[in-house]
N, C-alpha and C positions, 0 to 999 in steps of 0.2 A: 504494500500500500504506500509506503514511503517512496519507493521508486516511481510509482505512477504519479503521485502528487508532486514529486519534484520535477517530473517531466512537464506536467501541466498543473501548476498550483491553482487552487480555487480562486485566490485573490486576482491572479493574472487573468483567468478566464472571465471573471465578472467585470473587471475594469476594461478589458479590451472589448468585450461585448457592448458595454455602455458607450465606449468611444465610437464604435461603428453604428450605434443605434439599433443593435439587434434586440435589445430589451429596453423597456421603460425603467426609469430609475426605481420606481416602487412597484414594478410589475410582479405578477404572480409566478412567472416562469423562473425556475431555478436553473441558471445557465450551466453550472458545473454538472448537474444531473443530466441535462440535455446532451452535453458533449459526451459524457461517459455512456449514456444510453445509445448514442450513435456509434460509438466505438465498439461496444459489446453487444448491441441489440441484435443485429443480424448474424453475429458470430455465434449466437446461442443455439442455433439448430433449426429455428423455424424459418419459414419463407421470408425473403427479404422484402418486406412491405412496410409502408408508412404506419399501418396499424400495429405491426410488430414493434417498431421503434417506440410508438406511443405507449404500448403495454410495458416495454422495458422502462420507460420513463416513469410511468405510474407505479411500478413496483419498487421504485427507489426513492422518489421525491416525497416531501412532506405532504403535499396535496396533489391529488390527481388533476389531470387536465382533460377537457373534453376533446372529441375529435375536431370540432370546429376551431377551438382555441389552439390546438396543436398545428393544424394545417395552415392557420392564419399566420403562423410564425415561420413558415418555410419561404423565406424572402431572399431577394438578391443579396441583401446585407448579411444574411446568415451564410450564404454560399461564400461570400468574400471572407467572412470570419473564419470559416472552416479551412479555406485555402491558407490563410495566415497561420493557422495552427499546424497545417501540414508543413509549411515552410519552416516553422519553428522546430517541429519534430525532426525534419531532415538535418538540421544543424546539430541535433543532439544525439540522434540514434544511429548506431552502427548497423550495417547490413552484413551479416556473416557471409563470408565468401568460401568458395571451394576451389580457389585458384592454386594449382600445383606448379605453375610455371615460375621461372625466376624473373620477377618483375622489379627487382631492386635496381636494375640498370636505369630505370626511368624515374623522373620526379613523381609522376602519377600515371596510372593506366586508366584511361577513360573509355567508356562504352556508350555509344549513342544508339538508341533504338526506339521504336514506337509500336503500338498495337492498336487495332481497330476495335471499337465497342459498338455493337449493333443496337440501334435505338428504335423507338416507336416511329412508324412511318409518318405520323402526324407532325414530327419534328423535322421534316425534310427541308423546311425553309431555314431553320436555325442551324441545323447540322447537316450540310449537304454531303451526300454519299457519292461514290463513283458511279452508281447505277441509279436510274430513275426509279421513283416510287419506293425508295429506301432512305433511311436516315442513319448516319453514323458519326461518331466522334472518334478522335484519335488521341491517345495518351502518349506523349513523348517523354522519355527519360534520358538524362545524362548521368550515368552511374560512375562513380569513382571507385574502381576495384581495389586501389591501394589503400585508401582511407576507409573503404567499406561504407561509403555514404552515397546517397542520391543527391547530386549537386543541383539538379534543375528538373522541374516538372512543367510541362506545358500541355494544355488541352485545346484542341482545335477541332474543326469539322474534318470528316474523313478525306475531303478533297485536298486539304492543305498538305503540301509535300514535306516529307521529313527534312529534306535538305535545307529548306528555307529557314528552319529554326536553329540551324547550326552555324554559328558565327565564328569565323577565324580571327586571329589576332595574336598579340604578344603573350596571352595567357597560355598558349600552346607550347611555349619554350620548355624543352626537356620532357614533355609529356608524350605518351603513346596513345593514339586514339584508334579503337577498333570499330569498323563500320560494317553494316550490312549493305546489301546492294542498293537500298533506297537512297543512300547517301553518296553513291558513286558519281564522281565528277572530277575530271582531270584538273580543272582550275582549282578546286578545293585542295586536292593533294599537293599541287604546286605551292599554294599559299601556306599550307602546314609546313612544308619543307623550308620555305623562305622565312618562316617564323621559328626555325630551329626546333620544330616538333617532329614527331614520327607518326606513321599511320600504317595500318594493315587493313586491307579490304579484299573481299572476293572480287575477281575480275568478271565483269559482265560478259554475257555470251555475245552481245553485239559490239563489244569493245575489242578491236582487233589491231593493236599497235604493232609496229614493225620492230623486229628483233635487230638490235645493233651489235650485240656482243654476247657470246656465251661465257658465263662466269665459272664454268668448269670444263676442263678438257676430258673427253671420253675416248678411251682406247678403241682400237679396231675400226670397223667400217661404220662409224656413227653418222647419222644423217646431219649434214651441216645446216645450221638454223639461221645464220646471219643473213639479213635481207628479206627474210620470210615474215609474214604476218602470223602471230602466235596461234590463232585458232585454225589457220590453214594447215598447220603441220602437226598440231598436238595429237590428232587422231592416228598419226602414223608412227608415233613413238611408243617404245615399250620400256624405256629406262626407268629406274626407280624414282627419280625426280627430275624436274626441269628447273634450271636456274639461269636466267638470262637477263640482260639489260634491254629495255625497249624504249622507243621514242614515241611520244604521243603528241598529237596536235590538238590545240584547244583555243578558245577565245578568252582573252582577258576581260576584266570588268570594263564597263563603259567609262570612257574618259573623253570629255568634250564632244559628246554625241557619237563617238565611234568606238568600236570594239576591235582591237588588233588581234591578229593571229599570233600564236606563240607555240613553241615546242618545249618539252621537258622530258628528261630521261628518268625512268623509274626502273625498279627491279620487279620482275615477275617470276614467281616460284610456283611450280606444280608438284604437289605431293600425290603419289599414286594411290588410288583407292582400288585395291585388288578385288574387292567384292563387286564393284561396279565396272571394273576394267576401264577406268577413266582416271582423270586427274582433278584434284581440287586446285584451282588456280587462284593465287593471291597476288595482289599488286601492293608494293611497299616501297619505302625509302630506307629501310633498315639495312645496314651494311652486311655483306656476306662474311666479312672477317669476324663478326661477332655473332651472327645469327645464321645458322644452317637452315636448310629448308624444313627439316623436321621441327626446329624451334618455332618457326612461324605457325605451323599447324597447332602446336601446343599453345602458343600465345592466343591464337584466334579462338580456341575453345573457351577462353575466358568469357566470350560473349554469351555463353550459356547461362551465366549468372543472371543477366537481364531476362532471358527467356524463362528462367525458373521463376523470377519475380512475377512476370506477367501471368504465367500458368498458375501460380499460387493465388494471385489476386482474382483470377477468373474462376478457379475451382473451389477455393476455400472461402473467399470473401464475395463471390458472386458478382464481380465487377461487371460482367458482361450481360447481366440480366436487369434491364431497365424497363419495367412495365409501367411506364408513365409517359404522358404526352406533354408534360410540363418541363420546359428546358431548365428552369431554376432547380426543380427537384432532381433532375439528372446531375447537375453540378453538385448538389448537396450530397447525393448518394455516392458520387464518385469520390469526393473528398472524405466522406465517412469511411469508405473502403480503404483509402490510403492511410487514414488515421488508424484504422484497425491493424493494418500491416505494420505500421511503425510501433504501435503499442505492443503488438505481438513480439516484434524483434527486441524491444526493450526488455520484455519479460524473459525472452530467451537468453539474453545477455546475463540477466540476473541468475537464472537457473544454471547457466554454464559456469558462472563464478562459484556457485555452491557445490557443483558436481565434481566428482573425481576427474583428474586430468585425462584419463583414457576414455571417458564416456563421450560419445559423439551424438549430436542431435541433428538428424537430417532435416532440412528446413521444411519440407512439405509434411513430414510426419509430425514435426513440432506444430505446424499450423493446424492440423486436424486435432491435435491434443488441446491446443489453446482454444479452439472453437468449442470443443465439447465441455470445457470448464468455464466458458465466458460468463454464463449466467451466475455461477457461483462467485466469480471474481467481482462482478458488478454488485451482487448482494453484499459481499463483505466490504467492498469499497464504499458503498452507501453508509454502512454502519460506521466505518472508520471516519467518514466525513461528518458523522453526526446527524444524518437524515433519519426520520422516523416515518416510513410509509404508512398509509391508512391500513386498517385491519384487512386481512385477506378476503373475508366475505364481501367487504365493500368493494374491493378491487374486482372480484368475480362478477359483480353486478354490471361490469363494463360490457357484458355480453347482451345487455338489454337492447331491444329494438329502439333505434334512434328516432326515426320518423314515424310518428303515430299514424300519419295518413297513408303510409306505404305498407300494405299487408305483407307478411312473410308468406312463403310458399305454402306451409302447412295450413295457414288460415285460409288462403285462397282455395286450396283443394277441398278443405272441409266445407266451405260455403258452397262450392260448386256441386258437391255430391249430396247435399241435404235435400230431402224431398220437398217439393214446392206445394203449398196449399192452393187448392182451386178457389178461385174467387166466387 
């Protein structure tokens, strides 16, 4: 309980909510309970619904809140407030990693990636998807695998390209960035190199740079590669790996209304996949003297950290299940899921500190365990904070019919099947 309330102290939660106008000064809503209900509410095992969040709130707060009163508070200012909490949590919470590569050579290893979240079709105007009659958001992450933190989060519609959110600059000095194909751009790679940074990316199938030099000599009757386009010859090779220098042509950024053509030399490495009888091709500026082809494959596998985070968010915290046509509620649920992930990892850090050194906690198994105990944690946290929820019987009355004018199904059927008196 101390760890949780140090991460998000009640005084801070209340003061920041008041600053943003999330609650009235003398309002009935207890903001710390609301935050913790959102963190633990859908992690408790029931379906991820607003009604479920409200029930979690009512089981913890001093006073219950009606459905109308609860939904009335799902505002843009609450979404902004939760985003601020996520950013605060990102600065505080470490994300355990499974990197077995030697990454001490770099100041940091950064992983850029994004994932699509399918939304209600009625949100197609606010969250444009790639296909008509669909709606989709995209969550973009910049993960620092060295510090085990998430350095940046962005939420856009699905149409927004991943690469537009990645900005090059002096911050790249000494850092290695691992990209998936969505970020592939020769100009970006050139700028990283010119800022004294490093990168590794998969080589796109339609990217076919010219080979200018082989970086290893092969004995015997090896196929000469200089002057060939990489994809034109890779299918004819059977060597264990490929290690060549290539020259790529690209357009520089716009300057005084024009964009000049330029060329840059990079390294392309192919690591053979025996099962597929093919090569995994990587493009990089890492020097061969320090990084052999097999090393690049190992480094690139660090990207699975972000893939694991996305899978955990979608499977354990139901990030991909937005059954609402309200764009503000989408943002609230998204940030609630991210808060749940951060709190889960903070508690994992605490459990790891207390456990024997040889004990390992696989992240996804931990997430399932955390979720199954979330309701208990919420209950004990409420007691720790001094909240006294109403008696259980009073809270069970929440199942009552809300709209007196709207008959429930059993009443309708009973009325329809009653014999009618003849006039």
